[in-house]
FILOVO-235890 format. One record per residue (C-alpha): residue in three letters; x, y, z. Coordinates in steps of 0.02 Angstrom, whole numbers, padded with zeros to 5 digits, always signed. Layout:
! residues N
ALAXYZ;...
//
This chain:
! residues 696
MET-00320+00112+00472;GLN-00363+00143+00654;PRO-00514+00210+00750;PRO-00537+00398+00745;LEU-00503+00509+00893;ALA-00658+00555+00989;HIS-00711+00724+00924;PRO-00707+00855+01062;ALA-00835+00989+01093;PRO-00811+01156+01003;ARG-00689+01276+01084;PRO-00716+01464+01105;ASP-00721+01574+00950;HIS-00537+01619+00959;THR-00497+01449+00883;ARG-00604+01483+00731;GLU-00522+01513+00565;PRO-00460+01691+00535;PRO-00532+01757+00370;THR-00360+01800+00299;ARG-00286+01627+00325;ALA-00225+01523+00178;ARG-00340+01372+00176;GLY-00263+01199+00177;SER-00096+01253+00253;THR-00031+01272+00429;ALA-00138+01411+00499;LEU-00059+01583+00476;VAL+00114+01518+00434;ALA+00089+01483+00249;ALA-00007+01645+00222;ALA+00128+01746+00309;ALA+00264+01659+00208;LEU+00171+01698+00046;ILE+00148+01882+00089;ALA+00330+01899+00141;ALA+00390+01813-00017;ASN+00288+01929-00129;LEU+00348+02084-00037;CYS+00528+02031-00055;GLY+00512+01986-00239;PHE+00548+01801-00214;PRO+00432+01659-00260;ALA+00350+01561-00121;ALA+00419+01387-00087;ALA+00349+01256-00204;ASP+00217+01140-00131;ALA+00213+01241+00030;ALA+00024+01224+00038;SER-00112+01121-00045;ASP-00216+01270-00105;HIS-00257+01182-00268;PRO-00285+00998-00229;VAL-00324+00866-00359;MET-00426+00709-00339;GLY-00327+00598-00220;LEU-00342+00413-00182;ALA-00257+00295-00062;TYR-00193+00149-00165;GLN-00128-00027-00141;PRO-00121-00148-00287;TYR-00187-00305-00201;VAL-00356-00334-00281;GLY-00467-00484-00310;GLN-00569-00604-00207;TRP-00494-00755-00120;SER-00557-00933-00124;ALA-00667-00995+00017;SER-00604-01171-00011;GLY-00531-01265+00136;ASP-00418-01376+00028;ASN-00297-01242-00028;PRO-00136-01332-00077;PHE-00032-01183-00022;ALA-00092-01201+00158;PRO-00199-01355+00192;GLY-00342-01321+00309;ARG-00338-01132+00284;ARG-00473-01038+00193;TYR-00361-00934+00081;THR-00180-00883+00057;PRO-00128-00738-00055;ALA+00012-00784-00176;PHE+00162-00671-00151;ASN+00227-00665-00328;SER+00069-00677-00429;TYR+00035-00491-00434;ARG+00200-00440-00511;GLY+00207-00415-00698;GLY+00331-00380-00835;ILE+00431-00540-00813;SER+00526-00625-00954;MET+00634-00780-00945;THR+00711-00747-01115;GLN+00692-00558-01134;THR+00610-00595-01302;PRO+00489-00508-01284;PRO+00578-00397-01158;GLY+00541-00396-00973;LEU+00588-00294-00822;TRP+00699-00437-00768;MET+00765-00607-00820;ALA+00841-00731-00697;ARG+00923-00901-00713;GLN+00998-01033-00602;ARG+01108-01174-00664;VAL+01153-01321-00553;ALA+01277-01453-00608;LEU+01273-01622-00521;HIS+01425-01734-00553;PHE+01412-01922-00519;ASP+01555-02047-00511;ARG+01558-02221-00591;ALA+01474-02295-00440;GLY+01329-02175-00462;HIS+01370-02072-00309;LEU+01361-01882-00310;SER+01539-01819-00308;ARG+01527-01632-00342;ILE+01397-01494-00346;GLU+01417-01330-00438;ALA+01293-01186-00453;GLN+01284-01022-00546;GLY+01156-00886-00549;ILE+01119-00729-00648;LEU+00990-00592-00632;ASN+00974-00452-00758;LEU+00859-00307-00717;ASP+00818-00166-00837;PRO+00682-00048-00773;SER+00680+00037-00943;ALA+00649-00123-01042;LEU+00462-00098-01056;ARG+00463+00079-01122;GLU+00328+00092-01255;ALA+00282-00090-01219;SER+00103-00152-01223;PRO-00008-00175-01070;ALA+00010-00363-01097;ASP+00199-00349-01085;TRP+00182-00253-00922;SER+00059-00382-00858;ARG+00152-00542-00898;THR+00185-00650-00746;TYR+00210-00833-00702;PHE+00103-00946-00597;LYS+00088-01129-00549;PHE-00090-01193-00559;PHE-00139-01349-00464;GLU-00228-01511-00502;GLY-00293-01553-00331;THR-00138-01531-00224;THR-00014-01564-00364;ALA+00071-01414-00443;ARG+00079-01407-00631;ALA+00223-01327-00724;ALA+00232-01138-00713;THR+00151-01048-00858;THR+00147-00869-00917;VAL-00009-00770-00876;ASP-00075-00606-00944;HIS-00139-00534-00780;ARG-00296-00430-00809;ALA-00273-00339-00643;SER-00087-00306-00650;VAL-00021-00146-00573;TYR-00005-00068-00745;ARG-00184-00112-00791;GLN-00252-00049-00625;LEU-00166+00119-00644;ASP-00213+00133-00827;TYR-00393+00096-00779;LEU-00392+00235-00647;ALA-00318+00359-00771;LYS-00452+00317-00900;GLN-00591+00330-00770;ALA-00530+00506-00729;ASP-00554+00554-00913;GLY-00397+00658-00928;ALA-00405+00742-00758;PRO-00251+00718-00648;LEU-00253+00599-00500;THR-00133+00585-00355;LEU-00110+00418-00269;ALA-00043+00393-00093;THR+00036+00221-00087;TYR+00087+00116+00062;GLY+00238+00011+00017;THR+00393-00017-00087;GLY+00374-00204-00116;PHE+00488-00244+00031;ASP+00425-00306+00198;VAL+00506-00353+00363;GLY+00504-00541+00327;TYR+00606-00532+00167;TRP+00766-00554+00266;ARG+00888-00692+00307;ARG+01057-00716+00386;LEU+01172-00803+00263;ASP+01352-00852+00295;GLY+01363-00730+00440;GLU+01285-00583+00347;ASP+01112-00507+00349;MET+01037-00511+00174;VAL+00877-00461+00087;VAL+00800-00618+00011;LEU+00665-00610-00122;PRO+00578-00747-00222;VAL+00602-00720-00408;TRP+00529-00817-00553;ALA+00682-00890-00638;GLU+00735-01022-00762;ASN+00802-01169-00661;GLN+00919-01281-00759;VAL+00990-01440-00684;ASP+01129-01531-00778;VAL+01169-01709-00724;PHE+01346-01765-00773;ALA+01376-01952-00766;GLU+01557-02012-00765;ASP+01547-02103-00931;ALA+01417-01998-01021;GLY+01472-01890-01167;SER+01348-01751-01126;PRO+01242-01706-00975;THR+01059-01741-00951;THR+00970-01574-00933;ARG+00806-01527-00853;ARG+00733-01351-00864;THR+00589-01281-00764;ILE+00522-01111-00713;ASP+00522-01093-00524;GLU+00520-00963-00387;LEU+00700-00957-00329;TYR+00773-00854-00189;PHE+00897-00717-00233;TYR+00997-00623-00101;PHE+01041-00438-00102;PRO+01154-00335+00013;PRO+01036-00227+00118;GLU+01148-00078+00153;ALA+01210-00053-00025;GLY+01131+00072-00143;PHE+01241+00007-00284;VAL+01307-00166-00324;THR+01413-00258-00450;PRO+01392-00438-00512;ASP+01471-00569-00400;PRO+01465-00738-00489;ASP+01569-00820-00353;GLY+01449-00768-00216;VAL+01326-00912-00244;ILE+01322-01028-00094;VAL+01283-01213-00112;GLU+01212-01293+00044;SER+01237-01481+00052;THR+01249-01626+00174;GLY+01355-01783+00177;THR+01521-01818+00095;ALA+01571-01829-00088;GLY+01558-02002-00166;HIS+01462-02068-00017;ASP+01302-01980+00041;LEU+01325-01805-00031;ALA+01155-01721-00057;LEU+01103-01548-00115;GLN+00999-01452+00013;ALA+00983-01278-00062;VAL+01063-01151-00177;HIS+01075-00975-00109;LEU+01088-00855-00256;ARG+01196-00716-00188;VAL+01247-00644-00355;PHE+01285-00461-00310;ALA+01416-00378-00202;PRO+01408-00202-00125;ALA+01487-00065-00228;LEU+01510+00122-00237;ARG+01415+00220-00366;SER+01581+00265-00449;ASP+01639+00083-00466;PRO+01649+00014-00643;GLY+01492-00084-00685;ALA+01398-00026-00530;VAL+01208-00027-00544;LEU+01067+00011-00425;ASN+01034-00134-00309;PRO+00908-00243-00406;GLY+00824-00291-00243;PHE+00747-00117-00241;PHE+00633-00168-00385;LEU+00597-00352-00348;GLY+00478-00347-00203;ASP+00291-00373-00218;ALA+00169-00275-00325;ASN+00204-00110-00236;ALA+00377-00108-00314;GLN+00300-00076-00486;VAL+00178+00064-00445;SER+00294+00210-00482;LEU+00369+00129-00637;ALA+00199+00089-00711;ALA+00131+00263-00672;ALA+00280+00343-00758;GLU+00254+00237-00913;ILE+00069+00285-00921;ASN+00116+00469-00903;ALA+00252+00457-01035;ARG+00137+00373-01160;ALA+00004+00506-01129;GLY+00129+00646-01147;LYS+00066+00727-00987;THR+00057+00692-00801;LEU-00104+00596-00771;LEU-00044+00510-00612;THR+00067+00576-00474;ILE+00128+00459-00339;LYS+00159+00494-00157;GLN+00276+00348-00129;GLY+00242+00268+00039;VAL+00365+00173+00146;PRO+00288+00044+00265;ASN+00322+00022+00450;VAL+00469-00098+00441;ALA+00495-00116+00628;VAL+00619-00237+00705;ASP+00625-00264+00893;GLY+00510-00117+00918;THR+00604+00011+00816;LEU+00606+00079+00639;VAL+00790+00124+00655;ASN+00858-00034+00576;PRO+00936-00096+00413;ARG+00772-00164+00346;MET+00684+00004+00360;ARG+00834+00087+00278;PHE+00822-00039+00135;ALA+00637+00002+00114;ILE+00678+00188+00106;ARG+00815+00159-00022;SER+00693+00053-00123;ALA+00567+00195-00125;LEU+00700+00319-00181;ALA+00764+00203-00317;GLN+00589+00175-00384;ALA+00553+00362-00379;GLN+00715+00407-00467;THR+00686+00278-00604;ALA+00505+00333-00628;ASN+00551+00517-00638;ASP+00688+00479-00763;ARG+00551+00408-00874;HIS+00426+00549-00843;PRO+00480+00694-00732;GLY+00359+00735-00593;THR+00280+00563-00580;VAL+00336+00536-00400;THR+00320+00696-00299;HIS+00326+00639-00117;LEU+00410+00514-00003;ILE+00291+00472+00139;LEU+00371+00377+00283;SER+00271+00258+00392;ASN+00084+00242+00420;GLU+00003+00277+00588;TYR+00166+00238+00678;ALA+00194+00406+00763;GLU+00089+00409+00920;PRO+00091+00464+01102;VAL+00196+00345+01206;VAL+00284+00363+01372;SER+00454+00285+01346;SER+00501+00171+01491;ASP+00679+00139+01435;ALA+00816+00214+01328;ARG+00728+00166+01166;MET+00669+00308+01055;THR+00484+00344+01053;PRO+00395+00293+00892;THR+00386+00474+00833;ARG+00572+00501+00859;GLN+00606+00340+00764;VAL+00509+00411+00617;THR+00607+00574+00633;GLU+00772+00480+00622;MET+00714+00391+00464;VAL+00661+00556+00387;ARG+00838+00619+00419;PHE+00907+00461+00338;ALA+00799+00484+00183;ARG+00852+00665+00166;ALA+01035+00616+00181;GLN+01012+00492+00039;MET+00952+00634-00074;ALA+01081+00761-00013;PRO+01249+00794-00098;GLY+01355+00638-00082;GLY+01204+00525-00053;ASP+01161+00378-00164;PHE+01012+00475-00234;GLU+01091+00646-00245;GLY+00988+00761-00354;LEU+00821+00675-00319;THR+00705+00807-00250;LEU+00553+00733-00164;THR+00442+00817-00037;VAL+00459+00715+00122;GLY+00313+00680+00237;VAL+00243+00568+00373;ARG+00071+00489+00384;GLY-00012+00469+00553;ARG-00178+00469+00644;ARG-00134+00551+00809;PHE-00066+00721+00760;ARG-00234+00792+00817;SER-00190+00742+00995;VAL-00040+00861+01000;ASP-00064+00988+01139;ALA+00067+01111+01195;ASP-00024+01134+01361;ALA-00049+00948+01397;THR-00020+00879+01571;ASP-00029+00697+01516;PRO+00152+00635+01506;ALA+00124+00538+01344;VAL+00042+00685+01255;ARG+00174+00805+01321;GLN+00313+00693+01256;PHE+00221+00669+01091;THR+00204+00857+01070;GLN+00391+00880+01095;ASP+00426+00739+00972;VAL+00309+00813+00840;ARG+00396+00981+00858;GLU+00560+00893+00819;LEU+00480+00800+00674;ILE+00413+00961+00599;GLY+00590+01027+00596;VAL+00645+00896+00470;THR+00489+00857+00368;ASP+00385+00950+00238;VAL+00215+00866+00253;LEU+00107+00789+00387;MET-00035+00676+00333;GLU-00174+00638+00454;ASN-00292+00490+00432;ILE-00467+00547+00481;TYR-00629+00449+00483;PRO-00801+00496+00549;SER-00839+00462+00730;PRO-00975+00334+00773;GLU-01089+00481+00812;ALA-01064+00552+00638;VAL-01096+00381+00561;GLU-01258+00368+00661;GLN-01316+00538+00599;ALA-01276+00491+00419;ARG-01382+00335+00436;ILE-01527+00438+00500;THR-01515+00585+00379;GLY-01436+00504+00225;ASN-01308+00646+00214;TRP-01141+00689+00293;ASP-01170+00870+00341;VAL-01131+00833+00523;PHE-00955+00782+00467;PHE-00918+00897+00318;ASP-01011+01060+00356;PRO-00877+01193+00324;GLU-00908+01283+00488;ARG-00988+01164+00613;GLY-00942+00996+00539;GLU-00840+00872+00640;LEU-00701+00866+00511;SER-00693+01054+00487;ILE-00678+01086+00674;GLN-00542+00956+00694;TRP-00448+01021+00543;ARG-00445+01201+00602;ARG-00376+01145+00769;LEU-00244+01037+00688;GLU-00188+01182+00578;ALA-00177+01300+00725;THR-00087+01173+00835;ILE+00044+01128+00704;ALA+00070+01312+00663;GLY+00108+01340+00846;LEU+00245+01208+00842;ALA+00317+01252+00671;ASP+00411+01409+00725;GLY+00374+01495+00559;LYS+00410+01345+00448;ALA+00278+01309+00316;ILE+00213+01132+00340;ASP+00088+01061+00216;LEU-00055+00968+00298;MET-00151+00834+00204;ILE-00277+00699+00241;GLY-00192+00533+00209;GLU-00349+00426+00223;ILE-00533+00465+00231;GLY-00676+00352+00181;HIS-00832+00252+00217;PRO-00854+00068+00168;THR-00992-00006+00061;ASP-01018-00156+00175;GLY-00955-00245+00330;ILE-00923-00208+00513;ALA-00813-00053+00526;PHE-00715+00011+00675;ASN-00829+00165+00684;LEU-00991+00066+00690;PRO-01086+00138+00840;GLY-01043+00031+00990;ALA-00891-00053+00909;ALA-00768+00072+00984;ALA-00798-00002+01156;GLY-00638-00105+01138;GLU-00615-00224+01285;ARG-00776-00163+01365;ALA-00945-00234+01320;ALA-01036-00139+01185;PRO-01168-00020+01252;PRO-01338-00106+01261;GLY-01446-00061+01113;SER-01300+00000+01007;ALA-01284-00060+00828;PHE-01137-00170+00873;ALA-01229-00251+01018;ARG-01383-00284+00911;ILE-01277-00364+00774;ALA-01187-00473+00902;GLU-01355-00542+00957;HIS-01371-00625+00786;LEU-01200-00710+00786;ASP-01208-00900+00787;ASP-01052-00951+00881;ALA-01063-01130+00816;ASP-01026-01085+00635;SER-00962-00906+00656;ARG-01101-00836+00549;ILE-01207-00681+00572;GLY-01391-00706+00534;LYS-01485-00600+00408;PRO-01559-00481+00538;GLY-01382-00440+00593;ILE-01325-00415+00413;ASP-01471-00299+00383;ILE-01414-00192+00530;VAL-01236-00186+00462;GLN-01297-00130+00292;THR-01401+00014+00358;TYR-01237+00095+00411;PHE-01118+00037+00274;ASN-01188+00030+00098;ASP-01164+00095-00078;ARG-01278+00244-00053;LEU-01192+00313+00102;SER-01020+00276+00029;ALA-01059+00373-00131;ALA-01131+00517-00030;PHE-00976+00518+00081;LEU-00855+00525-00067;SER-00952+00663-00154;ALA-00952+00767+00006;ALA-00769+00729+00043;PHE-00705+00784-00127;ARG-00816+00939-00123;TRP-00742+00981+00049;SER-00568+00955-00023;ARG-00599+01077-00166;GLU-00684+01209-00060;GLN-00561+01202+00085;GLY-00405+01184-00023;VAL-00352+01029+00074;GLN-00276+00881-00017;ILE-00364+00721+00033;HIS-00337+00539-00016;ALA-00497+00438-00016;PHE-00478+00266+00058;GLU-00470+00182-00063;ALA-00454+00157-00250;PHE-00494-00030-00254;ASP-00573-00155-00136;GLU-00450-00266-00044;PRO-00553-00422-00002;HIS-00403-00514+00070;LYS-00422-00400+00222;SER-00582-00493+00267;ASP-00495-00639+00351;GLN-00581-00804+00313;ASN-00470-00898+00437;PRO-00566-00900+00602;PRO-00478-00948+00764;PRO-00531-01107+00857;PRO-00704-01099+00937;GLY-00715-00989+01090;PRO-00713-00805+01138;ALA-00570-00768+01018;ARG-00672-00833+00871;ARG-00821-00727+00921;ALA-00713-00571+00934;ALA-00629-00609+00767;THR-00794-00634+00678;LEU-00857-00466+00738;SER-00695-00372+00705;PRO-00667-00247+00563;SER-00542-00367+00484;GLY-00641-00527+00514;SER-00741-00624+00387;TYR-00878-00492+00399;GLY-00756-00348+00417;ALA-00771-00184+00323;GLU-00584-00176+00290;ALA-00618-00264+00124;PHE-00750-00141+00063;TYR-00682+00036+00056;GLY-00644+00033-00130;ILE-00721+00142-00263;PHE-00682+00004-00388;GLY-00674-00185-00378;TYR-00605-00335-00472;THR-00701-00493-00515;GLY-00554-00615-00512;VAL-00557-00750-00378;ALA-00402-00844-00323;GLY-00473-01021-00323;PHE-00307-01111-00320;SER-00378-01286-00316;ALA-00538-01251-00413;THR-00599-01383-00535;PRO-00741-01379-00663;GLU-00846-01480-00541;ARG-00826-01349-00404;PRO-00858-01171-00463;ILE-00752-01030-00395;LYS-00838-00928-00261;PRO-00793-00764-00176;GLY-00720-00779-00004;ALA-00793-00633+00094;LYS-00956-00679+00181;LEU-01038-00511+00146;VAL-01012-00505-00042;ASP-01176-00484-00135;PRO-01200-00519-00321;LEU-01093-00399-00420;PRO-01180-00237-00471;ALA-01250-00220-00646;ARG-01159-00107-00767;ALA-01240+00043-00848;ASN-01277-00061-01002;GLY-01371-00187-00897;GLU-01236-00320-00903;THR-01202-00405-00737;PRO-01018-00445-00704;ARG-00979-00623-00657;TRP-00844-00696-00547;ALA-00694-00752-00647;PRO-00530-00844-00618;GLN-00393-00749-00530;PHE-00301-00679-00680;SER-00444-00657-00804;GLY-00568-00549-00709;HIS-00606-00368-00747;LEU-00604-00205-00652;TYR-00772-00121-00624;PRO-00848+00032-00537;LYS-00936-00014-00375;LEU-01038+00143-00345;PRO-01173+00186-00471;GLY-01213+00342-00369;PHE-01037+00414-00382;ASP-00975+00494-00544;PHE-00788+00468-00536;SER-00739+00559-00696;ARG-00851+00709-00661;THR-00780+00722-00485;ALA-00601+00714-00550;ARG-00636+00847-00681;ALA-00718+00959-00551;PHE-00545+00989-00477;LEU-00496+01073-00640;ARG-00625+01210-00609;THR-00567+01373-00532;PRO-00604+01398-00346;GLN-00715+01546-00395;ALA-00819+01441-00514;THR-00835+01306-00384;SER-00893+01431-00252;ALA-01023+01505-00369;GLU-01083+01332-00414;ASN-01101+01285-00231;ALA-01192+01448-00191;ALA-01320+01407-00325;ARG-01346+01233-00257;PRO-01512+01218-00162;
//
């Protein structure tokens, strides 16, 4: 999420919406295409326009508070550290009960009569079956492993039934919608830029996997080995440029030092157990690395299972691919691996329940105006090249031939496109977007209220200045965007959507009045400047008067009003939106301040600092707290400094903080009726218009 563009003053009336235009599509283009198609007797292209949106949410599966303890054994001295593997479910070491995957490592250590290590052997196996949990229980989908700590000593890994697993989060959302469909725009595939290593001269994807680790010690005179078994996170390696692989038992690499019978010692085992293959090769399977990243890798699979069990499509997924940039460019093997991962997950999900994954959305806020100073592609052209790559993967002869996903790009600067621009960066960006439109189906724009709109909402308690259908800030910007993109599309129908839109319930947001000053000092008297007056630099804490100012702008009441207005605007305008976001992500409020000085002050007041609003955009929350080194003597506490006591439920019960895996999901906004809002999208546009006309 990035700051919004400054909203310009209204243009002359010729930019206003023509009455015959198809709402929610690219100006006149979609309407003209529909008329032409009807005249010629052919159906209009599917998904050419979002004339009938559904309730849409932006979604990432990282929920739960983080410990404010400074003695975290994962990173001594830091305030919190998210655990990479703890939010993946469906694991089984024995496949009884079944799991999405089972992995093992076996190491054999051979000692001579003198007791010196003479030989080391290692084997590895990883079996992945994305269909293993069909008709399985939520507990089976939520089973994971974790090592709890006693002080700074890790105990043996144990199985955990994670109450906020991906499956349970999605099932919760579907139940809250009460049978109405939801569409979720996701951000990742489970693979990130750091899951990479050069091994034996080759670039490989490396992922930690919970596995059974067996060590057999063979003594020269012993009749049988001594065996030790544990469950550990072990690193498995996958070929990055291969859509299909075959087992490669001889590919395991043992790293050691010293010489046999003298000072030989085991350093590491690199579990490279798959080799690249063609789809037609005997025994070839989809690269298991596509499914073994973090929690994002399970979103599409879990959604498909929920849909299949319901016998109807409750959840549709717009599968996002993150910005996997290397050396300043997306055009690299890691980004291609992320795209293949998204396609593999989509294909597997749609095999379970057709229509679960509908879109492939490449990058997030990466396309932007830039003047290229060298031969490197601009960011927008990089995205365009990756769109072409994704399409080639789904085309005849591609690894995912037959998969038909609508392909789109999410950004925040498409509103700055201007065919008449004199600024070199905007002129180049406009040319790049024209090229991008030629290969993509959808453009998503992230749009948030300007600081001026936020100020007016604080004063009036409503969001008319932003959502008014004629004079509202959003409506004016949207009409211009439609007209501008139509002018570049050369007759091609491009669907326009809002990728993110929202207002937080707490914290310092980027659109707080005065906060958009950037490197400059905040304007005197602005909200940001008044809050900064109450910052105690010694302990990086904002005093209560400053917190009170924050919460006049960002609170439950304004957030609920914003969401109600946003979804009403979506229905009335026929524009698909994705409210940011489904669940709070408290880990985005960084509890790790820099050393004392100007940097600490800036971090404390930033949108992602310990008082930052980045943690508080969710409609729902989770009570689990990752207190890794918590003991009965020291109760677990939430990590974000702005967290108030949890809101009471409708029945009067007050939720309580709970350990990481045993919390519960809960609605944050008593003033926002989620299920009624979702069901409102099932009403006809005519009924909705009549209902709105009757509204005082």
